[in-house]
Every structure is written in structure tokens, then in C-alpha cells.
C-alpha positions as CSV (number, residue, x, y, z in Angstrom):
1,M,0.0,0.0,0.0
2,A,1.3,3.4,-0.9
3,E,2.2,5.8,1.9
4,P,-0.2,8.7,2.4
5,I,1.2,12.0,0.9
6,D,1.4,13.6,4.4
7,E,3.1,10.5,5.9
8,L,6.5,12.2,5.6
9,I,8.6,14.3,3.4
10,P,10.3,11.5,1.4
11,T,14.0,10.9,2.0
12,R,16.3,12.2,-0.7
13,A,17.6,8.7,-1.8
14,T,14.2,7.1,-1.7
15,L,12.4,9.9,-3.5
16,I,15.0,10.1,-6.3
17,Q,14.9,6.3,-6.8
18,R,11.1,6.4,-7.0
19,L,11.1,9.3,-9.5
20,K,13.3,7.3,-11.9
21,D,10.2,5.3,-12.8
22,W,8.2,7.4,-15.2
23,Q,5.2,5.2,-14.6
24,D,5.1,5.8,-10.9
25,Q,2.4,8.4,-10.9
26,A,1.9,8.2,-7.2
27,S,5.5,9.2,-6.5
28,W,5.5,12.1,-9.0
29,Q,2.3,13.3,-7.3
30,D,4.1,12.9,-4.0
31,F,6.9,15.1,-5.2
32,F,4.6,17.8,-6.5
33,D,2.4,17.9,-3.4
34,T,5.4,17.9,-1.1
35,Y,7.5,20.6,-2.8
36,W,5.3,22.9,-4.9
37,K,4.4,25.1,-2.0
38,L,8.0,25.4,-0.9
39,I,9.2,26.4,-4.4
40,Y,6.2,28.7,-5.0
41,G,6.6,30.5,-1.6
42,V,10.3,31.1,-2.2
43,A,9.7,32.3,-5.7
44,V,7.2,34.9,-4.5
45,K,9.3,36.0,-1.6
46,G,12.3,36.2,-4.1
47,G,10.5,38.9,-6.0
48,L,8.4,37.1,-8.6
49,T,4.7,37.7,-9.3
50,R,2.3,34.8,-8.6
51,T,2.2,34.0,-12.3
52,E,6.0,33.9,-12.6
53,A,6.2,31.8,-9.5
54,Q,3.7,29.3,-11.0
55,D,5.9,29.2,-14.1
56,V,8.9,28.4,-11.9
57,V,7.1,25.5,-10.2
58,Q,6.1,24.0,-13.6
59,E,9.6,24.5,-15.1
60,I,11.2,22.7,-12.1
61,M,8.8,19.8,-12.3
62,V,9.6,19.5,-16.1
63,A,13.3,19.7,-15.4
64,V,13.2,17.1,-12.7
65,A,11.2,14.8,-15.0
66,K,13.7,15.2,-17.8
67,N,16.8,14.7,-15.6
68,M,15.6,11.9,-13.3
69,P,16.2,8.9,-15.6
70,T,20.0,9.6,-15.7
71,F,20.4,11.6,-12.5
72,Q,22.9,10.2,-10.0
73,Y,22.5,11.7,-6.5
74,D,25.7,11.8,-4.4
75,P,25.0,12.9,-0.8
76,S,28.7,13.4,-0.3
77,I,28.6,16.3,-2.8
78,G,25.5,18.1,-1.5
79,S,22.1,17.6,0.1
80,F,18.8,17.1,-1.7
81,K,17.7,20.4,0.0
82,G,20.6,22.2,-1.6
83,W,20.1,20.6,-5.0
84,L,16.4,21.7,-5.1
85,L,17.4,25.2,-3.9
86,N,19.8,25.6,-6.8
87,M,17.2,24.5,-9.3
88,T,14.8,27.1,-7.8
89,R,17.5,29.8,-7.8
90,W,18.2,29.3,-11.5
91,R,14.5,29.4,-12.5
92,I,13.8,32.5,-10.4
93,A,16.8,34.2,-12.0
94,D,15.5,33.2,-15.5
95,Q,12.1,34.7,-14.7
96,I,13.6,38.0,-13.5
97,R,15.9,38.2,-16.5
98,K,12.9,37.8,-18.8
99,R,11.1,40.6,-17.0
100,N,14.1,42.9,-16.9
101,K,15.4,42.3,-20.4
102,H,13.6,45.4,-21.7
103,L,15.7,47.5,-19.3
104,L,18.7,46.9,-21.5
105,D,17.4,49.5,-23.7
106,I,18.1,52.2,-21.2
107,L,21.8,51.3,-20.8
108,P,24.2,53.8,-22.3
109,E,25.2,52.9,-25.9
110,D,28.9,53.2,-25.1
111,R,28.7,50.5,-22.5
112,K,27.1,48.2,-25.0
113,E,29.6,48.9,-27.7
114,D,32.9,49.0,-25.8
115,G,32.7,45.4,-24.6
116,K,32.6,46.3,-21.0
117,E,29.2,44.7,-20.5
118,D,27.7,42.1,-22.7
119,E,24.0,41.3,-22.7
120,T,24.2,38.4,-20.2
121,Q,26.2,40.5,-17.7
122,A,23.8,43.4,-18.1
123,I,20.8,41.2,-17.4
124,N,22.5,39.6,-14.4
125,R,23.2,43.1,-13.1
126,L,19.5,43.9,-13.3
127,V,18.3,40.8,-11.4
128,N,16.1,41.7,-8.4
129,P,18.5,42.0,-5.4
130,I,15.8,40.3,-3.2
131,A,16.6,37.1,-5.1
132,Q,20.2,37.2,-3.9
133,N,19.0,36.2,-0.4
134,L,17.3,33.1,-1.6
135,E,19.2,30.8,0.7
136,E,17.7,32.6,3.7
137,L,14.2,32.6,2.2
138,W,14.6,28.9,1.3
139,D,15.5,28.0,4.9
140,E,12.5,29.9,6.2
141,E,10.1,28.2,3.8
142,W,11.8,24.8,4.3
143,E,11.1,25.1,8.1
144,I,7.5,26.1,7.4
145,N,7.0,23.0,5.2
146,L,8.7,20.7,7.6
147,L,6.4,21.9,10.4
148,A,3.3,21.5,8.1
149,A,4.3,17.9,7.3
150,A,4.9,17.1,10.9
151,V,1.6,18.6,12.0
152,A,-0.2,16.7,9.3
153,K,1.2,13.4,10.4
154,V,0.6,13.9,14.1
155,K,-2.9,15.1,13.4
156,R,-3.7,12.0,11.4
157,Q,-2.4,9.7,14.2
158,L,-4.3,11.4,17.0
159,D,-7.8,11.0,18.2
160,P,-9.7,13.8,16.4
161,Q,-11.0,15.4,19.6
162,K,-7.5,15.5,21.1
163,Y,-6.2,17.4,18.1
164,Q,-9.2,19.8,18.3
165,V,-8.4,20.5,21.9
166,F,-4.8,21.3,20.9
167,D,-5.9,23.3,17.9
168,F,-8.4,25.5,19.8
169,Y,-6.0,26.0,22.7
170,V,-2.7,26.6,20.8
171,N,-3.7,27.8,17.3
172,K,-7.0,29.6,18.0
173,G,-5.9,31.0,21.3
174,W,-8.9,29.9,23.4
175,A,-8.5,30.1,27.2
176,P,-7.9,26.6,28.8
177,G,-11.2,26.8,30.7
178,K,-13.1,27.6,27.6
179,V,-11.6,24.7,25.7
180,A,-12.3,22.4,28.7
181,D,-16.0,23.5,28.7
182,A,-16.3,23.2,25.0
183,F,-15.0,19.6,24.9
184,D,-16.3,18.5,28.3
185,V,-12.9,17.6,29.6
186,P,-11.0,18.6,32.8
187,V,-8.8,21.7,32.3
188,E,-5.8,19.6,33.4
189,Q,-6.4,17.4,30.4
190,V,-6.3,20.4,28.1
191,Y,-2.8,21.2,29.4
192,M,-1.7,17.6,29.1
193,I,-2.9,17.3,25.5
194,K,-1.2,20.6,24.6
195,H,2.2,19.3,25.9
196,R,1.8,15.9,24.5
197,V,0.9,17.1,21.0
198,T,3.6,19.7,21.1
199,D,6.2,17.1,21.9
200,L,5.0,14.8,19.1
201,I,5.3,17.6,16.6
202,K,8.7,18.6,17.8
203,D,9.9,15.0,17.5
204,E,8.5,14.6,14.0
205,V,10.2,17.9,12.9
206,K,13.5,16.6,14.2
207,R,13.0,13.3,12.3
208,L,12.3,15.1,9.1
209,E,15.2,17.4,9.5
210,K,17.5,14.4,9.9
211,E,16.1,12.7,6.8
212,M,16.5,15.8,4.7
213,S,19.9,17.0,5.9
């Protein structure tokens, strides 16, 4: 039986091996569902419009599909996280270059003619400076996605009422007494559930961080 999409963020070696099979639609859906929000979020924060960010997501998915059959991942060279970051960085830069290409028209003619700055250098110079801090943005979005994956797994494993108690107390900010009354449980149990679920989420985040390091 295939693992649920929110079971975990697939390990780098396992994921890449699965993606080598073009017919494994479940794994490709896994990859898309797991990483599209990460890529999209970084692209938007990196200075792209929503439309441009969507293009980046699609281009990366296509690039991964084309390269997977012959791709050899070597963890001694770099992490899967870094590999995906580089792909995202290149696609964001491409989008910004396309947007800014028309700005070449305003460059002084003598700079174009004297060989001091060719077209590629000029476009690179015009790239949105926000995109230069992509590693920091990537780390922020990565943590958000890890937390979301951890919460999804813990939520699925818990009794629904226990997660609701946690959700209303921690996420919605209800007072412990109000939560206890709403779910007809002792207030002490509200505190206990909060600590237990928090610990489970922290443990799952650590597990995912280790797998994706």
C-alpha cells in the first residue's frame, strides 16, 4: 500500500529512486504535493509575481522529469535540499531576467559597444536583489513546510478530539477553561494534551530534518 502523501517528506535517496520510474504516478504526485508550495513560496518572496512563481514551479517539475532517468545523486557532494534550492534559484533568475530584459534599452550605448558589459552581464546586473537572499528565504520556507508535514502526520495519528483540543488552545488561542468546557474535559487534560501534541510535533520535525539534511 502506498504511503499517504502527508506521511513524511520523502527521504532524498528514496524519493529520487522512485522518481526514476516514469510510470510511478503516485511518486510524482508525492513530489509535486510535497514541494510545490515550498518552491512557489520562495519564488514569490524572491521577487516574482504569482504567475511567474507558478511558471517556476512548472519549469522545475519538467526539469526534474527530464533529468531523473539519468540523474545520480551523491549525498557526499550536497544535500537534496541544496540541489532543489539551486534549481529554484536558476529558475527564479531566469524569470527575473525575462522581466528585466527590456531594461537593457536604457543602458548607455557606449557601455554596450565598448565590450565592458555584454547582454548576459547586463541582465544579471539587473536581477532583483531580493533574489540574492534566496538561501535565507529557502531555509524559512523549508522550516514552514517541515512543520506543516509534521503537524499533518501527528494530526492523522491522534484521536480527532484531542487534536481539536490542541488546535483550539494553541492555534485559535482559546483560554484553557473555555476549551475544557467546549469539549467537556478537565482543564488539566487540556494542558496535558497541549504538551503531548507539542512534543509529538517537535519529535516529528527533528526526524524530518535528519532525513533531509
